[in-house]
Every structure is written in structure tokens, then in C-alpha cells.
VOPAGU-2260 file (C-alpha; in pm, 1 decimal, decimal comma):
REM VOPAGU-2260
SITE   aa  ch    i         X         Y         Z
SITE  MET   A    0   -1603,0   -4073,7   -1840,0
SITE  PRO   A    1   -1482,8   -3814,7   -2096,0
SITE  ALA   A    2   -1274,2   -3612,0   -1849,9
SITE  GLN   A    3   -1086,1   -3919,4   -1733,2
SITE  ASN   A    4   -1005,4   -4027,0   -2087,4
SITE  THR   A    5    -887,8   -3677,0   -2170,7
SITE  LEU   A    6    -648,7   -3670,2   -1877,9
SITE  GLN   A    7    -508,1   -4016,0   -1931,6
SITE  ASN   A    8    -467,8   -4005,3   -2310,1
SITE  ALA   A    9    -359,8   -3647,1   -2366,9
SITE  ASN   A   10     -17,7   -3578,3   -2506,9
SITE  PRO   A   11     155,4   -3354,2   -2253,3
SITE  HIS   A   12     216,7   -3102,9   -2533,6
SITE  ASP   A   13    -152,7   -3081,2   -2622,7
SITE  HIS   A   14    -379,8   -2805,0   -2499,4
SITE  VAL   A   15    -646,7   -2985,6   -2301,3
SITE  GLU   A   16    -972,4   -2806,5   -2225,9
SITE  LEU   A   17   -1213,3   -2938,4   -1964,3
SITE  LYS   A   18   -1561,0   -2851,4   -2089,2
SITE  ASN   A   19   -1814,9   -3120,4   -2013,0
SITE  LEU   A   20   -1813,5   -3176,4   -1639,1
SITE  ALA   A   21   -2132,9   -3089,8   -1456,6
SITE  ILE   A   22   -2073,1   -2871,4   -1154,9
SITE  VAL   A   23   -2264,7   -2784,6    -845,9
SITE  ASP   A   24   -2299,5   -2412,5    -789,6
SITE  PRO   A   25   -2097,7   -2404,3    -477,6
SITE  ILE   A   26   -1942,0   -2177,9    -316,8
SITE  ASP   A   27   -2010,3   -1957,6     -24,5
SITE  ARG   A   28   -1857,0   -1633,3    -145,2
SITE  SER   A   29   -1798,7   -1502,7     206,1
SITE  LEU   A   30   -1433,1   -1457,7     298,0
SITE  SER   A   31   -1502,6   -1455,5     670,4
SITE  LYS   A   32   -1270,9   -1697,3     848,8
SITE  GLU   A   33   -1416,9   -2027,1     961,4
SITE  ASN   A   34   -1282,4   -2185,9    1276,7
SITE  THR   A   35   -1206,7   -2521,3    1116,4
SITE  TYR   A   36    -827,3   -2492,1    1122,5
SITE  GLU   A   37    -574,3   -2463,2    1400,1
SITE  GLU   A   38    -342,4   -2168,6    1338,1
SITE  THR   A   39      23,1   -2186,7    1439,9
SITE  LEU   A   40     275,5   -1903,9    1412,6
SITE  VAL   A   41     592,0   -2085,2    1308,2
SITE  PRO   A   42     927,7   -1912,4    1374,7
SITE  THR   A   43    1170,4   -1938,5    1082,0
SITE  SER   A   44    1506,2   -1790,1     986,8
SITE  PHE   A   45    1316,4   -1532,1     778,0
SITE  GLY   A   46    1049,3   -1429,7    1025,7
SITE  ASN   A   47     730,2   -1583,5    1157,3
SITE  MET   A   48     489,6   -1762,8     925,7
SITE  LEU   A   49     126,8   -1837,1    1007,0
SITE  VAL   A   50      26,4   -2192,5     913,7
SITE  ALA   A   51    -335,7   -2308,2     929,7
SITE  HIS   A   52    -367,1   -2684,6     958,5
SITE  LYS   A   53    -604,4   -2969,7    1031,7
SITE  GLY   A   54    -614,6   -3347,4    1000,0
SITE  GLU   A   55    -445,6   -3641,8    1163,6
SITE  ALA   A   56     -67,4   -3640,6    1168,5
SITE  LYS   A   57     -50,3   -3990,4    1018,3
SITE  LYS   A   58    -229,7   -3886,1     698,4
SITE  CYS   A   59     -59,5   -3770,2     380,1
SITE  VAL   A   60     -30,1   -3392,2     354,7
SITE  ILE   A   61    -175,6   -3141,2     110,8
SITE  LEU   A   62      15,3   -2815,6     145,0
SITE  THR   A   63    -105,1   -2492,2     -16,3
SITE  TYR   A   64      48,9   -2153,3     -89,7
SITE  HIS   A   65    -161,7   -1852,3    -190,3
SITE  ASP   A   66    -134,9   -1592,2    -465,4
SITE  LEU   A   67     -50,0   -1222,6    -452,2
SITE  GLY   A   68    -280,7   -1010,4    -237,0
SITE  LEU   A   69    -450,5   -1315,5     -86,4
SITE  ASN   A   70    -403,5   -1553,4     206,0
SITE  TYR   A   71    -524,0   -1901,3     291,6
SITE  ILE   A   72    -876,6   -1780,6     363,0
SITE  SER   A   73    -931,0   -1566,1      55,7
SITE  ASN   A   74    -753,7   -1806,8    -180,9
SITE  PHE   A   75    -847,5   -2154,1     -55,2
SITE  GLN   A   76   -1130,6   -2153,8     198,2
SITE  ALA   A   77   -1417,9   -2159,7     -50,0
SITE  PHE   A   78   -1245,1   -2418,0    -271,1
SITE  PHE   A   79   -1174,5   -2654,7      18,7
SITE  ASN   A   80   -1540,5   -2614,4     123,2
SITE  TYR   A   81   -1662,9   -2725,6    -219,8
SITE  PRO   A   82   -1833,0   -3061,7    -151,7
SITE  GLU   A   83   -1618,8   -3277,3    -381,8
SITE  MET   A   84   -1297,1   -3110,7    -266,2
SITE  LYS   A   85   -1402,6   -3155,5      94,3
SITE  GLU   A   86   -1442,7   -3525,0      17,6
SITE  ILE   A   87   -1086,2   -3541,5    -117,4
SITE  ALA   A   88    -937,0   -3333,1     164,0
SITE  ASP   A   89   -1086,4   -3566,4     426,8
SITE  ASN   A   90    -830,5   -3825,1     310,8
SITE  PHE   A   91    -539,1   -3593,8     393,7
SITE  SER   A   92    -398,1   -3356,2     648,8
SITE  VAL   A   93    -413,3   -3000,7     512,4
SITE  TYR   A   94    -156,5   -2727,2     576,2
SITE  HIS   A   95    -216,3   -2375,7     442,3
SITE  LEU   A   96      92,8   -2151,7     438,7
SITE  ASN   A   97      65,6   -1773,2     456,7
SITE  ALA   A   98     349,1   -1549,6     341,5
SITE  PRO   A   99     481,1   -1328,5     625,0
SITE  GLY   A  100     239,7   -1050,4     715,7
SITE  GLN   A  101     -31,2   -1158,1     469,9
SITE  HIS   A  102    -264,3   -1342,1     709,0
SITE  GLU   A  103    -587,6   -1196,2     841,5
SITE  ASP   A  104    -542,4    -920,7    1103,3
SITE  ALA   A  105    -164,8    -920,6    1054,1
SITE  GLY   A  106       7,4    -631,3    1224,2
SITE  SER   A  107     247,8    -408,4    1036,4
SITE  LEU   A  108     583,4    -572,0     973,2
SITE  GLY   A  109     751,9    -235,4    1022,5
SITE  ASP   A  110     990,1     -36,6     807,9
SITE  ASP   A  111    1297,0    -217,4     938,6
SITE  TYR   A  112    1168,0    -566,0     852,5
SITE  GLU   A  113    1361,3    -710,2     559,4
SITE  TYR   A  114    1111,6    -917,3     363,8
SITE  PRO   A  115    1236,1   -1259,4     245,7
SITE  THR   A  116    1330,5   -1296,4    -119,6
SITE  MET   A  117    1145,8   -1552,8    -329,8
SITE  GLU   A  118    1431,9   -1797,4    -275,6
SITE  GLN   A  119    1411,4   -1740,8     100,6
SITE  LEU   A  120    1034,8   -1792,3      95,4
SITE  GLY   A  121    1107,3   -2130,7     -61,3
SITE  GLU   A  122    1351,7   -2203,6     221,1
SITE  GLN   A  123    1084,2   -2098,0     467,3
SITE  VAL   A  124     863,2   -2378,3     331,8
SITE  GLN   A  125    1139,4   -2623,6     420,6
SITE  GLU   A  126    1156,2   -2492,3     776,2
SITE  VAL   A  127     778,8   -2526,2     814,1
SITE  LEU   A  128     798,2   -2889,3     697,2
SITE  ASN   A  129    1067,4   -2959,7     953,3
SITE  HIS   A  130     870,3   -2783,4    1228,4
SITE  PHE   A  131     568,2   -3009,9    1173,0
SITE  ASN   A  132     775,7   -3321,0    1091,3
SITE  ILE   A  133     619,4   -3344,9     745,2
SITE  VAL   A  134     817,9   -3590,4     533,8
SITE  LYS   A  135     645,3   -3531,6     198,8
SITE  TYR   A  136     360,1   -3321,4      70,0
SITE  ILE   A  137     126,7   -3275,3    -223,8
SITE  GLY   A  138     160,6   -2910,5    -323,7
SITE  VAL   A  139    -118,8   -2679,5    -438,0
SITE  GLY   A  140       9,4   -2336,4    -537,5
SITE  VAL   A  141    -147,7   -2040,2    -713,9
SITE  GLY   A  142      46,5   -1762,3    -890,2
SITE  LEU   A  143     306,1   -1631,4    -648,0
SITE  GLY   A  144     251,1   -1934,7    -426,8
SITE  ALA   A  145     310,5   -2170,5    -719,1
SITE  ASN   A  146     638,6   -1993,5    -792,4
SITE  ILE   A  147     747,8   -2042,0    -429,9
SITE  LEU   A  148     652,0   -2411,0    -427,3
SITE  VAL   A  149     840,3   -2469,7    -754,0
SITE  ARG   A  150    1151,7   -2314,0    -598,5
SITE  HIS   A  151    1116,4   -2539,2    -295,3
SITE  ALA   A  152    1050,5   -2850,4    -503,2
SITE  LEU   A  153    1353,5   -2785,8    -721,5
SITE  ALA   A  154    1577,6   -2748,0    -415,6
SITE  TYR   A  155    1421,8   -3031,5    -211,7
SITE  PRO   A  156    1262,0   -3282,1    -452,8
SITE  GLU   A  157    1263,8   -3555,0    -189,3
SITE  ARG   A  158    1001,8   -3361,3      11,9
SITE  VAL   A  159     744,0   -3330,1    -268,0
SITE  GLU   A  160     512,7   -3607,5    -385,5
SITE  CYS   A  161     343,0   -3416,2    -667,9
SITE  MET   A  162     200,3   -3070,3    -733,9
SITE  MET   A  163    -103,1   -2892,6    -876,8
SITE  LEU   A  164      13,6   -2551,4    -996,8
SITE  ILE   A  165    -219,4   -2273,9   -1114,4
SITE  ASN   A  166    -130,5   -1959,1   -1313,0
SITE  THR   A  167     238,6   -2031,9   -1266,7
SITE  SER   A  168     523,2   -1808,0   -1378,9
SITE  THR   A  169     880,0   -1935,7   -1351,6
SITE  THR   A  170    1049,0   -1640,0   -1525,2
SITE  LYS   A  171    1150,5   -1298,1   -1397,5
SITE  SER   A  172     901,5   -1015,2   -1438,0
SITE  GLY   A  173     879,0    -836,7   -1771,5
SITE  TRP   A  174     907,8    -460,6   -1804,5
SITE  LEU   A  175     531,5    -407,3   -1819,9
SITE  GLU   A  176     467,3    -608,0   -1503,6
SITE  TRP   A  177     761,9    -441,7   -1333,2
SITE  GLY   A  178     631,5     -93,0   -1413,3
SITE  TYR   A  179     276,2    -157,4   -1295,3
SITE  GLN   A  180     392,0    -328,4    -979,8
SITE  LYS   A  181     644,2     -55,5    -890,7
SITE  ARG   A  182     353,1     188,4    -906,6
SITE  ASN   A  183     147,0     -46,5    -689,6
SITE  VAL   A  184     424,2     -67,2    -429,1
SITE  SER   A  185     443,6     311,4    -414,6
SITE  HIS   A  186      65,5     348,8    -377,8
SITE  LEU   A  187      40,8      75,9    -113,4
SITE  ARG   A  188     309,7     242,6      95,8
SITE  THR   A  189     177,2     596,6      70,0
SITE  SER   A  190    -200,3     570,1      11,6
SITE  GLY   A  191    -305,6     208,6      69,2
SITE  VAL   A  192    -518,7      20,1    -182,4
SITE  THR   A  193    -590,3     291,5    -440,0
SITE  GLN   A  194    -817,6     241,6    -740,3
SITE  ALA   A  195    -510,6     173,7    -955,5
SITE  VAL   A  196    -392,8     -99,5    -718,2
SITE  LEU   A  197    -742,2    -248,3    -701,0
SITE  ASP   A  198    -775,7    -252,6   -1080,6
SITE  TYR   A  199    -441,1    -431,8   -1111,1
SITE  LEU   A  200    -528,4    -693,4    -849,2
SITE  LEU   A  201    -865,1    -767,4   -1011,3
SITE  TRP   A  202    -693,3    -798,8   -1349,7
SITE  HIS   A  203    -422,8   -1024,5   -1202,5
SITE  HIS   A  204    -680,8   -1264,2   -1060,2
SITE  LEU   A  205    -980,2   -1231,7   -1297,0
SITE  GLY   A  206    -830,1   -1132,9   -1632,0
SITE  GLN   A  207    -887,8    -857,4   -1883,9
SITE  ASP   A  208   -1264,5    -895,5   -1922,5
SITE  TYR   A  209   -1352,4    -941,8   -1556,6
SITE  THR   A  210   -1623,8    -672,6   -1564,1
SITE  GLU   A  211   -1817,7    -890,0   -1810,1
SITE  ARG   A  212   -1797,0   -1203,4   -1596,0
SITE  ALA   A  213   -1817,3   -1312,2   -1233,5
SITE  HIS   A  214   -1986,5   -1002,0   -1094,2
SITE  ASP   A  215   -2021,6   -1166,3    -753,5
SITE  LEU   A  216   -1645,8   -1224,9    -741,0
SITE  ILE   A  217   -1575,7    -862,2    -831,8
SITE  ASN   A  218   -1788,8    -746,5    -539,3
SITE  VAL   A  219   -1641,9    -994,1    -292,9
SITE  TYR   A  220   -1278,8    -929,8    -383,2
SITE  THR   A  221   -1320,2    -553,0    -417,6
SITE  HIS   A  222   -1450,6    -551,7     -60,8
SITE  TYR   A  223   -1169,3    -781,9      47,4
SITE  PHE   A  224    -885,6    -581,2    -108,2
SITE  ASN   A  225   -1027,5    -255,8      25,7
SITE  GLY   A  226   -1064,9    -370,4     384,1
SITE  HIS   A  227    -880,4    -692,6     463,1
SITE  VAL   A  228    -519,8    -652,3     351,2
SITE  GLN   A  229    -232,5    -478,5     528,7
SITE  PRO   A  230    -108,1    -244,9     251,4
SITE  GLY   A  231     244,9    -198,1     387,6
SITE  ASN   A  232     295,2    -572,6     426,8
SITE  MET   A  233     158,0    -644,3      80,0
SITE  ALA   A  234     391,5    -381,0     -67,9
SITE  LYS   A  235     690,6    -571,1      73,0
SITE  LEU   A  236     572,6    -899,6     -81,4
SITE  VAL   A  237     489,7    -739,7    -418,1
SITE  GLU   A  238     835,7    -584,9    -426,5
SITE  GLN   A  239    1002,2    -922,2    -378,2
SITE  TYR   A  240     780,3   -1080,0    -642,2
SITE  ILE   A  241     873,3    -826,3    -910,2
SITE  TRP   A  242    1242,2    -871,2    -825,7
SITE  ARG   A  243    1211,6   -1249,3    -857,6
SITE  SER   A  244    1476,8   -1432,3   -1056,6
SITE  ASP   A  245    1423,1   -1685,0   -1331,6
SITE  ILE   A  246    1384,5   -2032,1   -1184,0
SITE  PRO   A  247    1683,6   -2221,5   -1329,6
SITE  MET   A  248    1530,2   -2530,7   -1479,9
SITE  ASP   A  249    1486,4   -2685,3   -1823,6
SITE  ARG   A  250    1408,9   -3024,4   -1971,3
SITE  ALA   A  251    1770,4   -3084,1   -2075,2
SITE  GLY   A  252    1907,5   -3015,9   -1727,6
SITE  ALA   A  253    1767,4   -2965,0   -1380,6
SITE  THR   A  254    1389,8   -2969,6   -1365,9
SITE  LEU   A  255    1111,4   -3093,3   -1139,6
SITE  GLU   A  256    1126,1   -3466,9   -1080,4
SITE  MET   A  257     773,6   -3508,4    -947,5
SITE  PRO   A  258     445,0   -3518,6   -1147,5
SITE  VAL   A  259     283,7   -3179,1   -1208,2
SITE  LEU   A  260     -72,1   -3081,1   -1297,2
SITE  ASN   A  261     -31,8   -2737,6   -1459,0
SITE  LEU   A  262    -362,3   -2545,7   -1476,4
SITE  VAL   A  263    -470,1   -2209,3   -1616,1
SITE  GLY   A  264    -805,9   -2049,7   -1691,7
SITE  ILE   A  265    -887,4   -1948,3   -2047,8
SITE  HIS   A  266    -948,6   -1588,4   -1932,2
SITE  SER   A  267    -634,5   -1571,5   -1719,5
SITE  PRO   A  268    -367,0   -1314,1   -1808,2
SITE  HIS   A  269    -106,7   -1578,1   -1719,5
SITE  ILE   A  270    -162,7   -1831,9   -1998,4
SITE  GLU   A  271     171,4   -1769,7   -2167,9
SITE  ASP   A  272     351,2   -1797,1   -1833,9
SITE  THR   A  273     204,9   -2143,4   -1780,3
SITE  VAL   A  274     299,9   -2248,8   -2134,4
SITE  THR   A  275     658,8   -2134,9   -2070,2
SITE  THR   A  276     659,3   -2325,2   -1740,6
SITE  ASN   A  277     525,0   -2634,7   -1914,6
SITE  GLY   A  278     812,4   -2619,6   -2161,3
SITE  LYS   A  279    1057,6   -2657,1   -1873,0
SITE  LEU   A  280     894,7   -2970,4   -1730,0
SITE  VAL   A  281     929,8   -3338,4   -1819,3
SITE  PRO   A  282     653,4   -3415,1   -2075,5
SITE  SER   A  283     580,6   -3762,5   -1940,0
SITE  LYS   A  284     523,5   -3624,8   -1589,0
SITE  THR   A  285     324,5   -3312,5   -1676,2
SITE  ASN   A  286     -32,8   -3234,4   -1777,0
SITE  TRP   A  287    -109,2   -2879,5   -1894,6
SITE  MET   A  288    -479,2   -2791,6   -1885,7
SITE  LYS   A  289    -668,8   -2481,9   -1987,5
SITE  ILE   A  290   -1002,6   -2456,8   -1810,7
SITE  GLN   A  291   -1296,8   -2297,7   -1988,0
SITE  ASP   A  292   -1498,1   -1999,0   -1864,1
SITE  ALA   A  293   -1258,9   -1898,6   -1587,1
SITE  ALA   A  294    -953,2   -1700,7   -1485,2
SITE  MET   A  295    -967,1   -1754,4   -1107,9
SITE  VAL   A  296   -1026,4   -2125,3   -1156,8
SITE  LEU   A  297   -1063,3   -2230,7    -792,5
SITE  GLU   A  298   -1355,0   -1988,8    -754,4
SITE  GLU   A  299   -1510,5   -1987,9   -1101,1
SITE  GLN   A  300   -1479,4   -2357,1   -1194,1
SITE  PRO   A  301   -1416,1   -2555,2    -875,9
SITE  GLY   A  302   -1591,4   -2866,4   -1005,9
SITE  LYS   A  303   -1362,4   -2894,9   -1305,9
SITE  VAL   A  304   -1051,8   -2833,3   -1096,1
SITE  VAL   A  305   -1155,3   -3091,3    -836,7
SITE  GLU   A  306   -1219,7   -3356,3   -1100,4
SITE  ALA   A  307    -882,8   -3291,9   -1266,1
SITE  PHE   A  308    -711,2   -3300,6    -925,2
SITE  ARG   A  309    -887,5   -3624,2    -829,6
SITE  LEU   A  310    -781,5   -3798,4   -1150,1
SITE  PHE   A  311    -428,6   -3663,6   -1109,1
SITE  LEU   A  312    -405,4   -3803,6    -755,6
SITE  GLN   A  313    -543,6   -4136,4    -874,5
SITE  GLY   A  314    -262,3   -4143,7   -1127,7
SITE  GLN   A  315     -18,0   -4116,2    -837,1
SITE  GLY   A  316    -171,6   -4419,8    -669,5
SITE  TYR   A  317    -417,5   -4258,5    -428,9
SITE  CYS   A  318    -738,9   -4458,5    -406,8
SITE  LEU   A  319   -1005,6   -4190,5    -410,4
SITE  LYS   A  320   -1371,7   -4257,6    -469,6
SITE  ILE   A  321   -1508,0   -4098,3    -787,7
SITE  ARG   A  322   -1870,8   -3995,5    -782,6
SITE  LYS   A  323   -2079,7   -4056,8   -1091,5
SITE  LEU   A  324   -2114,6   -3722,6   -1267,5
SITE  SER   A  325   -2409,5   -3605,8   -1470,5
SITE  LEU   A  326   -2275,8   -3519,1   -1814,8
């Protein structure tokens, strides 16, 4: 199978592009919550965190963390409903973490609530693991969520089996990002999701040319951002993200000890961030992949992501059935 050979034989420094996997046109684009998960509000030292979970306690754990402006429903529900991903997830318990105040129907956190820093959000992950008695997990993080999981994995490597990271930045924000996001914070606090905020969020997730691609996603996420986020809560999270510190790791010193599948879409505005992240990781334990025809890879190319994830997990010793694909 070409995709398997590509993954196994690629030099970690090479740019690998997944092009030839047949995909099933999946995904239910609705972001309405399905009642397939139990939701638990977990108290932590940095406020309550909503965790959606399902699966038997004895199974290995897949733990996810969402990107900016999203939550477990809007970032992961459709992907975990994709048939081949559903098949993988059935072998695991699944825990979806939601940053404070970002879950569906979240009430206002209030002006006096001090939002956790990025480092504290990483510590919050540790407290959630302890709450559910999770010994180790397989991490799946996107954007902001990937940054948080990297911080946790660096501090607590013994709790992480391996990770699939998407659109990952491990550096502090640049001046351009800082300026746009400071404007977004101001708008969110005073006027809610303005057109400027919406344009930035669509760019962040779908890339520069999003109006020329994925028209169904534009409609779905425009509706979502306009009606399903709590602007004041999102402003607090955005503010912490733009004040994030560099994650102190490099190949010559402290870095991630576990295997990492590092993904980015070819249309993503975060390609250079993922390349920089890749340069900080151990080459023999890292695969960097650029996925064709996508920016929001879980939505636009779920079949390619699932196949890469399946092969990655097989490389870690998980015996997962591989369906015969039509190439």
C-alpha cells in the first residue's frame, strides 16, 4: 500500500504528502451535539473543565484538545464519526477536553475570573488525568490544543504514549498575530463576533484561500462562530494564547520523548509553525506530513488523516485492522 510505505520509509526531515488514498465523502457537517458522550465538569486548581468521555475504563485512552474558537463538538465530533475513525476509536476510551468556558452553552466566566495561562492549562490536563485515574494517553491536539498537549507532555512524559499534533505552534506569537488577536480580543469583549473576528477565525482554520474551497465548511463555521461561542469567554482564551511563551525544547536538550505524528494541511497558514516544531523533535521519533487539498485537515481530508493515524498507531504496537483501500 503506497501510504504505508511512505510512512515507514520516509526520512523524518522529508516533506511527505499523502495524495493517493481514496476517501469516502463523510462527514455530517452539522455541529449539533450528539448524545454519545458522558459529560463531566471536573474541578481543577484553575477552574472547572468540561470533559466529554466514553468507552470502557480498561481500554487505552485517546485524549483530545481543541483549537481556538472551537470545542470538542465543533473540532472533533465529525472526525470521530467518520467510519474509519469510528472503527479505530472503538478500540479505545475517548476523552475530549474543553478549555474553561469554551464548551457548548457555557455561561459567562465573569470579569473577575482569571483565565489560566497556557502553562496552567497544561497543568489542568494533569489534574483531569488524575481525576479519571488515566495512567497514559494517546494525544490528539489541534492548534491551541496541540500547544497545550505539548506543554503537558514535556512536563509529564510518563503520562503520554504518543501524540498526533495538527497545525502546531511551539513559539510565542509574532507581532502580526499579536496585533490581529489584540483587536479580536477587544471586539469580542465589546461587540461579540464582528466581521473582523469572523474573517480571522476562518483564516486561522481554513487558510488564505478559503473562499475558493470548502464552501460548505465556510457556511457551517460562519453559522457556528456567529451563534455558538461565548465571546467574553473566547476573548479570555485568545488573550492567553497570544501571551503564550516559547515552549523550551530542542533536539540538543529537553524535548518530547514520545513518538509524534506532526500534521499540517497544504493550505494551512500554520505550515512554518509545524516545520519549526518539527525541528525541535527527535527525528527518529517524528513524522512530519503535509496533507494535500486541505487546511482544516480533520474536516477536509479525514480519510487521509485516519490512514496516517492508523499506521502511526500500528508503529506503536497497536494491532488495528486495516481495510483494503481502493487506490
